[in-house]
Structures are given as structure tokens and as C-alpha cells.
TIKOL-487512 format. One record per residue: residue in one letter; x, y, z of N, C-alpha, C in turn. Coordinates in steps of 0.2 Angstrom, whole numbers, plus 5000, padded with zeros to 4 digits. Layout:
! residues N
AXYZXYZXYZ ...
This chain:
! residues 557
M516851024989516251004987515750984993 V516150944998515750925004515550985008 L515951045008515651105011515051135008 I515151135001514551164997513851114999 A514051055000513451005001513151025007 L513551035012513351045019512951115020 I513251165017512951225017512251225014 G512251195007511551185004511051145009 L511351095012510751055016510551105022 S510951145025510851195030510351245028 L510451275022509951315019509351285019 F509251225016508651185015508351185021 L508751165026508351155033508051215036 L508451265035508251335037507551355034 Y507551335027506951365023506351315025 Q506451255027505951215030505651235037 A506151255041505951285047505551345046 W505751395042505251445041504651435038 Q504651385033503951365031503451335036 T503851295041503451275047503151325051 D503551375053503451435057502951485054 Y503051495048502751545043502451525038 P501951475038501651455032501251495028 N501251505021500851535018500051525019 K499651575020498951565022498451585016 P497951545014497551565009497151625012 P496851655006496351705007495851675011 Q495551725016494951695020494351735020 L493751695020493151725019492951745026 Q492551795028492351805035491651765035 A491851705037491351645038491551615044 S490951585046490951535053490451495052 S490351445057489851395056489151425058 S489151485061488551495064488251565061 N488651605056488351655054488451675046 T488651615043488851625035488651565031 T488251585026488151535020488251565014 L488151525009488351545002487651544998 D487451584994486951584990487051544984 A486551534979486551494973487051514968 N487351584969487751604964488551594968 G488551574974489251564977489351624981 V488951674983489051744986488851724993 P489351744998489251745005488651795007 V488151755011487651795014487651785021 S487251815025487251805032486751755034 A486851715039486451665041485751685043 A485751745046485051785048484651795042 A484951815037484551835030484351765027 A484651705029484451655026483951615030 G483751645036483251615040483551565045 A484251555046484551505049484851535056 T484451535061484651555067484551505072 D484851515079484851465083484151455087 I483951395089483351385092483451335097 A483051315101483051275107483251205105 P483651175108483851095107483251045107 G483351005102482850955101482350975097 S482251045094481751065090481951055083 A481451055079481651045071481251095067 G481151155069480751195065481151235059 P480851275056481051305050481651355051 T481751375057482351415059482951385063 Q482851305063483451275065484051275060 Q484651285064485151295060485451235056 R485551175060485851125056485551055060 V485551005055485350935056486050895055 Q486150855061486750815061486550745059 V486950705056486850635053487450595055 Q487350535058487950495060487850425057 T488350405053488350335051489050305054 D489050245052489750205054490350235051 R490250275046490850295042490950385043 M490450415044490450495043489950525049 V490150585051489650625054489550685049 V488950705048488750755043488350805046 D488550875045488150935047487750955040 I487050955040486750995035486351045037 A486451105034486151165036485451165033 L485051195038484251205035484251255030 A484751305031484751355026485051335019 G484651325014484851295008484951225007 G484951185013484951115013485651095011 E486151145014486951135012487251075016 V487651045014488050995018488751045020 R488751065026489351105029489951075032 R489851015034490350985037490250905036 V490850875034490850795034491550765038 E491350745043491950715048491950635045 L492650615044492750545042492850505048 S492450455050492650425057493150385057 D493450365051493950315051494650345051 F494750415051495350445049495350505054 I495950515057496250565061496550615058 A496450675060496750735057497450725057 D497750715063498550705063498650665069 K499350635069499550595074499550635081 K499650695082499750735088499050745091 H498450735087497850735090497450675088 P497550615090497250555088496450555090 E496250595095495550595096495150645092 Q495450675087495150725083495050695076 K494550685073494350655068494450705061 L494550675056494750725050494150745047 D494050815046493450845043493650865036 L493350825032493550835025493150895022 L492550895023492150955022492050995029 D492151065028492151105034492051175032 D491851215037491751285036491951325041 R492351295046492651335051493251355051 D493551405055494251425056494451465049 G493951505046494151545041494151505034 Q494051435034494051395028493351375026 I493251365020492651345017492651285012 F492351235014492351175009491651145011 T491151155006490551145007490151105001 F489551085002489251044996488551084995 Q488351104990487751144989487351104983 S486751104984486251074979485551114979 G485251104973484551144972484351134966 L483851174964483551164957483551234954 A483751244948483751304944483151304940 G482851364939482251374935482551414928 T482151434924482351464918482551534919 E482251564925482451634926482751654933 K482751604937483051614943483051544947 P483451544952483451474956482851464960 L482551404960481951384964482151374970 T482751354972483051344979483751384979 S483951414984484651444985484851434992 G485351464994485551475000485151515005 Q484751545002484251585007483551535008 S483551485005482851445006482951415013 S482351425017482351385023481951315023 F482451265023482151195023481951175031 T481451135031481351105038481451035038 S481550995044481650925044481250905050 P481050835049480750805055481050805062 Q481750795061482150785067482750825067 A483050835072483650875073484250825071 E484250765073484850715073484550665069 Y485050625067484850565063485450525065 K485350445066485850405067485750345064 L486150315060486150245057486050195063 A485450155063485250115068485650055068 D485750015073486049955074485649905069 G486049875065485649825061485349855054 A485349915054485149945048485649965043 D485449955037485949965032485950035028 T485250065028485250125026484850175030 L484950235029484750295033484550355028 D483850375028483650425024483550495028 V483750555026483650615029483350665025 P482550675026482250715022482250795024 L482250825020482150905021481650935016 E481250985018480851005013480751085014 F480551115007480551195007479951205003 A479551255006478951275003478951345001 D478951354994478951424992478251454992 A478351524992477651564993477351554986 A477751544980477451544973476951484972 G477051434977476651374977476951314975 Y477651304975477951234974478251224980 T478451164981478851134987479351094983 V480051094987480551054985480851014991 R480750954990480950894995481650874993 K482150874997482850844997482850785002 V483150724999483150665003483850645002 F484350645007485050615007484950535010 H485250495006485250435007485950405009 F486050385015486650355018486550275018 K487250245017487250175017487750155022 R487650105025488250075030488850055026 G489350065029490050055027490150085020 S489950145019490050175012490150245013 Y490550285009490650345008490250385004 E489750345000489350364995488750394999 I488450454995487850484999487350494992 G486750464992486250474987485950534988 L485650574983485250634984484650634979 T484050634982483450644978483250714979 Q483050754974482750814974482050814970 T481550824974480850814970480450884970 L480350904964479950964964479150954963 A478850974968478050964967477751034965 N477451044960477251104956476551104958 H476351154962475651174964475551254963 S475951284958476051354958475451384953 G475051334950474651354945474851364937 S475451354937475751354929476351314929 P476451294923477151244922477751274924 L478151234926478851254928479351214924 Q479951244923480451204921481051214927 A481451144927481951144932482451104931 A483051124932483651074932484051074938 A484251014940484551004946485251034946 F485551064951486251084951486551054957 L487151034957487551004963488251034962 R488551054968489251084967489551084974 Y490251074973490751094980491051164978 Q491051194984491551254984491951244990 R492551274988493051284994493551334993 T493851354999494351414998495051364996 P495551404993496151374991496451334997 P496651274995496951235001497651265004 P497651255011498251285014498851255011 T499451295011500151275009500251215014 Q500551155010500851115015501551125017 A501551145023502251165026502551105028 G503251105026503651035027503250975024 P503450925024504050895026504550895019 G504850945019505350945013505050945007 F505350895002505150884995504450864995 L504150835001503550805000502950855000 H503050925002502550965002502350974995 T502750964990502550974983502250914980 A502550854984502250794981501650774985 A501450814990500850804993500250804988 G500350804982499850784978499550834974 F499050814970498650854966498150894968 F498050954968497350994971497051024965 G496451004963496151024957495450984956 I495250994950494650954948494850894943 G494450834944494550784940493850774936 V493850764930493250754926493350694922 C492750654922492750594917492350614911 V492750634906492550664900492350604894 Q491750604892491450554887491850564881 K492050504878492350494872491850494866 E492050524861491650524855491450454852 K490950444851490650384848490950314852 S490850324859490950274863490750284870 D490550224874490250234880490850234885 D491450244884492050254888492150324890 C492550344894492750414896493550424898 A493750474896494450494898494550534904 Y494950524908495050564914495450624913 K495150684914495550744913495650784920 K496150814921496350854927496450924925 K496250964930496351034929496551064937 A497251074937497351104944497151174946 F497051184952496751254954497151304951 K497851304951498251354947497951364940 D497751314936497551324929496851354930 L496351344935495851374935495851444936 D496451464940496551534941496651574934 K496751534928496851564922496151564918 E495951504918495351494914494851444917 A494251454916493751404919493751344914 Y493451294916493451224912492651214912 E492451184906491751164906491751114900 V491351054901491151004896490450984897 K490050984891489450964891489350894887 Q489050844890489050784888488450734892 T488450674890487950624894488350594900 G488150594905488450564911489050594913 G489550544915490150554918490150584925 W490650614927490750634934491150694934 I491150724940491650784942491850774949 A492450794951492750774957493250834959 L493250854966493750884969494250844972 V494850844969495350794971495950834975 Q496150794981496650824984497050764987 H497550774991498050714993497650664997 Y497550614996497350554999496450554998 F496150614997495450614997495150634991 V494550624990494150654984493450664986 T493050724983492450724984492150734977 A491650694975491350694968490650694968 I490350714962489650724960489650674954 I489250624955489050574950488350574948 P488150614942487450634940487250564936 P486550554935486350504931486650494925 Q486850424922487350424917486950414910 D486350424910485950424904485650494903 Q485850544906485550614905486150654904 G485950714902486450764900486650804906 A487350824906487750844911488150904909 D488150964911488551024911489051014917 L489650994916490150994921490651044921 S490851084926491251134926491651154931 G492151194931492551204936492851274935 K492851314941493051384940493151414947 K493251474946493351524952492751564953 V492451574959491951614961492051654966 S491451704968491551744973492251784973 G492351814967492951854967493551834967 G493551764966494151724966494351694973 A493851704978494051674985493851594985 L493451574980493251494980493351464974 Y493551404974493551364968492951324969 Q492551304963491951274962491951214957 A491751154958491551104954490851094954 Q490551094948489851094948489551054942 Y488951024944488550984939487951024938 L487751034932487051064930486651014925 G486150984927485750934923485250974918 D484950934914484450964909483850994912 L483551044909482951074911482351024909 T482051014914481350964913480651004915 P480250994911479651024912479250984917 V478951024922478550994927477851034927 A477350994925476651034924476351044930 D475851094931475551114937475151044939 G475251034946474950984949475350914949 A475850914945476350854945477050864948 E477350814949478050824952478550784948 H479250804949479750764946480350764951 S480650704950481250684954481950694951 Y482450714954483050724951483550694955 D483850634953484350594957485050604955 A485450594960486250604959486550564965 K487250564964487550524970488250564971 L488450564978489050594979489550534982 Y490150554982490650524985491150564990 I491150554996491550605000491950565004 G492550545002492950495007493650485004 P494050435005494650425004494850394997 I495350404994495550374988495850304989 S495450254990495550184992495750154986 Q496250094987496350054982495849994982 G495949954978495549894976494849904973 N494349874975493749884971493349934975 T493549974980493150014983492850074978 L493350104974493250154969492850134963 E493050074961492750044955492050034955 G491750024961491050024961490650084962 V491050144963490650204964490350234957 A490850234952490550254945491050224940 H490850234934491250204929491950254928 K492550214928493250244928493250294934 F492950284940493150324945493750304948 E493950254947494650224950495250264947 L495150304942495650344939495850394943 V495450414949495750464953496350434957 E496450374957497150344960497650354955 D497850414955498350444949499050434951 Y499350374948500050374947500350394942 G499950424937500350444931500650394927 I501150404923501350354918501650294921 L501650294929501950244932501450194934 A500850204933500350164935500350094933 P500750074927500749994926501249964931 V501650004934502149984939501949984946 A501650044947501450054954500850014956 K500350004951499749964954499949884956 P500349854952500549784954500949794960 L501449844962501749854967501249854973 F500849894973500349904979499949834979 W499749804974499449734976499849684979 V500549684977500949644981501049664989 L501049734990501149764996500549745000 S499949754998499349735001499249665003 H499549624999499449555000499949535006 Y500549575006501049555012500749595018 H500349645017500049665023499549625026 T499149585022498649545024499049485029 L499649465027500049425031500249445037 T500549505037500949535043500549585047 G500049625044499649665048500049725049 N500649735046501049795047501349815040 W501249885038501449905032502149905031 G502549925038503249925037503549855035 W503349805038503649735037503449715030 S502849745028502649735021503149765016 I503349825017503849855013504549805012 I504649785018505349745019505249685014 L504649655015504649595011504449615003 L504249665002504249694994504849704992 T505349734996505949744995506349684993 L506249624997506549564996506349534989 T505649544989505449504982505649544976 V505749614976506049644971506749634970 K507149624974507849604974507849534971 A507449484973507449424970507349424963 L506849464961506649474954507249494949 F507649534953508149574949508849534951 F508749474954509449444957509949434951 K509749414945510149394940510649464937 L510149514936510449574935510949594940 S510749594946511249614951511849584951 E511749514950512349474950512849494944 A512549504939512949534933513249594935 Q512949644938513249704941513849694946 Y513749654950514249644955514749604953 R514649554948515249524945515649574942 S515349614937515649674934516149724938 T515749744944516149784949516649744952 A516649674954517249634956517749634952 K517549624945518149624941518549694940 M518149744940518349814940518849824945 K518649794951519049804958519749774957 R519749704954520349674953520849714947 F520549744943520949774938521149854940 S520949874947521049944949521749954949 P522349904951523049924950523249944944 R523049904939523249914932522949974929 I522249994931522050054928522350114931 K522650114938522950164941523650174938 E523950114936524550114932524450154925 L523950144922523850174916523750254917 R523350274922523250344924523950374925 E524450344928525050374930525450374924 R525450324920525850324913525650384908 F524950394907524750444902524550504905 G524550514912524450574915523850614912 D523950674909523350714906523150704899 D523450654896523350634889522650584889 R522150624890521450584890521350544884 E521550564878521350524872521750454873 R522450454874522850394875522650354881 L522450384886522250354892521550314891 N521150344887520450314886520550244881 K521050264876521050204872521350144875 A521950164879522250104883521750074888 M521250114891520750074895520350034891 M520150054885519650014881519949954879 E520549954877521049904875521049844881 L521149874887521149834893520449794894 Y519849834893519249804894519049754889 K519349764883519149724877519549654879 K520249664881520549604882520349564887 E520149584892519949554898519149534898 G518849554893518149534891517649554896 F517649624897517049644902516849724900 N516249734901516049804899515949844906 P516349904907516349934913515549964914 L515149974909514550004909513949954912 A514249894911513649834912513449844920 G513749874924513449874931512949924932 C512949974927512450024927511750004925 W511649954921511049934919510549904925 P510749864930510249844935510049904938 L510449954939510150014943509650054939 L509850064932509350094928508650054928 V508649984927508149954927507649954933 Q508049964939507549974945507350034946 M507550094943507350154944506650164944 P506250134938505550144938505250114944 V505450054946505150034953505250084958 F505850114958505950164964505450214964 F505350254958504950314958504150284959 A504050214956503350194956503150184964 L503650164968503550144974503450204979 Y503850264976503850334979503050344979 W502750344974502050374973501650324976 V501750264976501350214980501350234988 L501850254990501950274997501650344999 N501750384993501550454994500750464993 Q500450414989499850434986499350384989 S499450324993499050274994498850295002 V498150305003497850325009498050275014 E498050205011498050155016498850155020 L499250195018499850205021499950275025 R499350315025499350375028499450365035 Q499950395039499950385046500050315048 A500250265044500250195046500950195050 P500950155055501450155060501850095058 F502550095060502950035058503150005065 V503750035068504050005075504350065078 L504350065085504750105089504450185087 W504950225086504850295084504550305077 M504550255074504350265066503550255066 Q503150295067502450295068502050325063 D502350345057502050365051502550355045 L502350295041502750275036502750325029 S502150365029502050415024502450475025 G502750485031503050545033503850545034 P504250595035504950575036505150555043 D505750525044505850495050506050555055 P505650565061505750625065506450635068 Y506850575069507450575072508050575067 Y507850555060508350545055508750485055 V508450435059508950375060509050335054 L508450325050508450285044508850315039 P508850385037509250415033509950405034 V510150415040510850405042511150345040 L510750285043510850215042510950205034 Y510550235030510550225023511150255020 G511450315022512050335020512550295022 I512650275028513150225030513150155026 S512550135024512550075020512750085013 M512650155010512850165004513650175004 W513950195009514650205010515050135010 V514750095014514950025015514949985008 Q514349995004514349964998514849994992 Q514950054993515450084989516150054990 R516350054996517050024998517049954996 L516549924997516549844996516549834988 S516249884984516349874976516949894974 G517349944977517949964975517950004968 Q517350034967517250074960517650134960 S517650174966518050234965518850224964 A519050174965519750154964519850154957 T519350144952519450134945519250194942 M518950244945518750304942519250364942 D519050414937519450474937519450504944 P519950534946519950574953519350614954 T519150654950518550704950517950654952 Q517850604947517250564948517250524955 A517850504957517950474963517750514969 K517850574968517750624973516950644974 M516650644968515850644968515650584970 M515850524970515550464972515650464980 N516150494982516250494989515750534993 I515550594989515050644992514350614991 M514250564987513550544986513150514993 P513550474996513150455003513050515007 I513350575007513150625011512550665008 F512550675001512050704997511450674998 L511450604997510850564997510550555004 T511050565009510750565016510350625018 G510650685015510350755016509650745013 L509650715007509050715003508450675006 F508650615008508250565011507950585018 L508250635021507950665027507250685027 F507050705021506350725020505850675016 F506150625015505750575011505450525016 P504850485013504450455018504850395021 V504650385027504950325031505050255027 G504350245024504350185020504750185014 L504950235011505350235005506150235007 V506250265012506950255015507150185017 L506550155021506550085022506650045017 Y506350055011506450015006507250015003 W507550085003508150085000508650055005 L508550065012509050035017509049965017 V508449935015508549855015508749835009 S508649875004508949864997509649864997 N509949915000510649915001511049865005 M510649845011510949795014510949725011 T510349715007510349655002510949664997 N511049714995511549724990512249704993 I512349734999513049715003513049645003 L512649615006512649535007512849505000 Q512449524994512549494988513249504986 Q513549564986514249584984514649554988 W514549544994515049504999515149434996 V514549394994514549324993514849324986 I514649364982514949354975515649374975 A515949414978516649424979516949364982 R516649334987517049274989517049224984 R516549214980516549154976517049174970 L517149234968517549254962518249234965 E518449264971519049244975519249174975 A518649134977518849064977518949034970 A518549064965518749034959519349054956 D519649114957520349134955520849094959 L520749084966521249034968521248974966 K520648944964520648874962520948874954 K520848924951521148934944521948934945 A522148974950522848984950523148914953 E522848884957523148824960523148764954 G522648774950522648724943523248734939 S523448814938523948824933524548804936 K524648804943525348784946525448704945 K524848674945524948594944525048584937 
């Protein structure tokens, strides 16, 4: 059994090494930041055809390629071709620990990947703006001024048919929200009808190579929709993974709500006006090369000589805890998806965050949280350890029964049940505390794996990412040792069937191999929990021995 466990672990390590060296690559579009854009139907077209060619620095004419916007939270590139948001760099997050100077590009169109935001106005027969529409801007660069709370970035497109479309992006200090106002001014000589459309488009996310089991738990990739409930102002959160959109498109028509593209730690969302009709959809476009999340509003008539504005809001940022998401839109906090464990996970994070306020370190906060959980379950643990201590005392008598009845399982079990009944204890009582703690374990797993606050959070020494595995496997090995010590201290294997005892002896090896790929924060939780268990077991065992000794001395007298 040990050999099988070691062979299985070796094969798994080889598989992870292969995944790291040869990751699966998503299909790539022939795209770059300088020569590709997408039209209103999501079809790639050349930047030259869209009128987006390079010009001299500092100019802001109609052929300028991009406008750059900088706030305290993000750097945004807006292409004048179509007025598309082609790149959003989050200033508070780095891409990875190896390149701390490189910020995270949540939206980007480089290196064969496309993740962009498009907006425009759709008419009854054709789009009034598209990826080929050449917008102009008064400036080539915008920066949120010191002391200012808002920044507006205007773009304008004049069509030969006699109408103009103005886009104004509204940025706020300390916020990942972006407001968008599109205004249609009709001077075409006849009435127009127009509806606003906003959409994100992206290539399939790259496969997460390593770290072990976490590459599948790196979360949900797909769309999330706030679907209006019938005869209610409330909404329900619906998810559709990208793999589901491969089979069938998703669409819902309602009033208000929102639609988002959700990924591990981050979300990009479209929040339309909550009192207007909204057609929210997710599907594949461009021959299956892109996933799309789109909002389409109601058609609105605009008379000749009149103008009409269409408002919406975007969120492009982290899935943060607390009140950050609750203020974005109704029920937007539901993208913090802990599933059925949310009633346990959210209080755990609340306690964890308060400890972080005290310590300033998420690792020490996890240790304090572990001690808190152990304190809450102390009585259950005490019952468990008393049961195992009693079982250990009766191990010679149980061994005698096994030798007496040999392979006669029926008589052996009957004799053991009589012994348990006579001595007044339940051998299964020690399992309940562990079972009760399992929801806490799984909930903490999702807290550590899904909370962006713990993303790349350092602890001490070599442990500089609590959300990733231990690079030197020190904590998993220490965990295995602590589990072995705990088993020996409890003496459970002495009372078990020989086959069960062998399995119990293998468990520290198996779980050590499993925990090699778990987040440092989770292994830290279990290591501290085991060390606390060992201390509790030792204290309770000493108390029971002292009680037995006192009882024996009393009987002699």
C-alpha cells in the first residue's frame, strides 16, 4: 500500500511538471495592440480599415490610435477606433510574484489574447457606431488630478449621415467603477431609433498549469447574471460556465439586473439602468474564438434636431469582500461565490479580516482563527480525546479478543460490543468532532482559494504566497509528522482491525502528498490544528491517568 501511494504521488508530480512545461494554449486570434480591432458583430477587422493608424505623439486627431487614462486604481487604454476599451491595468495588483514591477492587466489585447470592452449604438437596420467608427478626443492622455475625485474622458464620432455620437467615460477616485454616457445627437433630417449596446469579449482563458489540485479550483470562468425574479424587485444569481456556452447561448430579457464575466479573484460587469429594459446574453462569437457577455437596451426614438443620452456603469476589478461590491449594484456581492458553504465561509472571513486588522499579516490571522475554531470546538474535542484515551486503555483486552476469536468476525464483533457496553463508551463518539469540523475545513478552503485579499499574501520566511503551495514542501511534511504523532498519542491503531490499522498508518503519507499542492494558508490551518490537538490529547491523557491513579489508591484504602 505504501508503494502504491508513492507511485501514485510520483505520477501526479510528473503530470504537474508536464502541465507546467507544456500547458494547453487557447485558440489565438491574429491580433495585436497595433493592427486589430473588432467590429460591432465581433468580427476581427484591420485597424487601418477602422481608421486607427499611428500619428505623432501629443496629437489628438481622428486617426490617433489610443487614448490613455490614469487614475489611482487603474490605467486604461481606449482605442479611438470604435471607442473600445482595449486594456485595463489594475494598479493595486501585480501579475505574479516573480515580476513585482509588472501590474495585472485584467483587460488586454496583446500576446494573442483578447479581452476587451465594446460599446455603441445600434439602429433598427444597422449599428450607428461600430469598430470601424473613428472617434476623436481632445487629448491623448488623461490623468486624475491630485485633489480631484472624478475624471471625464470624452470621445466623439460624426457620421456622414448627419448624426454625431459622444461617449464620455466617467472615472472616480478609489473606485473600480466606470460610468459611461453615450449621447446621440440627430441632425440627419429624419428621426432615428437607437439602442445602447455594451459587451465584453474575450478569448478562452488559458489553462491554469499547476499548482496541483488548485488549477481546477482556481475557480469559475464564465458569465454571472442577476436574473429578475417574477413579481419581485429582487434577483437571483445565475451562472453559466464557458464550457456550457460552448453548447448553448444564454439570454434573458428583463428590467435592470446586470451581467458579468467572472474569473478567479476578478470580475468585469455591465450594470445597465435598473428601471429600463435589458437584453442580457452570453454566447460564443467569431466562429467560436471569443466568448461574449452583452447588454442591449431598449430602442428609443430620437427626433431630428434632438438628442438622447444612454447611461450605464461598468465594474472592472477584484472580487473584494465587505461593502465594496454591495455598493456597485443590487446583489452584486453574489459574485463572491462560496456556494452552499457561504453561511460558514463568510463569517470565517469576517473573523479572519478582523484578526488581520490586529496583526497586519494574513498568516498570523489564520493561526488566530485556528485557535478560535479549536476553542469553539473544545468540548467536542475533549469528548473525542476522552473516548480515544479510553479506547487506548482497553487495547490489550481488544487484542485478546482478536486472538481468541480469530477469523470469526461475528463472534468478535459481538464480544467487542459487549465490552463497549459494559465499560460505557461509544467507539464512534470520537468521529463526531471531526465530522462537525469538516464544513469549517471546506469553507476555509474556499475562503483561502477565492478571497482576493489573500492572493499572493505573504506570511514569513519562504512562505510569500498564502494562496499558493509551499515551494519547499516544509509545511506539508510538518503536517504529516504532526498527524503521525497524533495517531501514536491516541493509540487508535492498536484497537483497530489489522487492515484498518495499516490504512491509518498510510494516511499521514497520503495526506502529506495531497497537501503538497494545497495553499500554504490551508496547510497552516491544519498544522496548527494538529499541534493544538496533540497538546489537548496529552493534557487529557494525563488527567485521565491521574484520575485512574487516584481511584486505584482509593480502592486500596
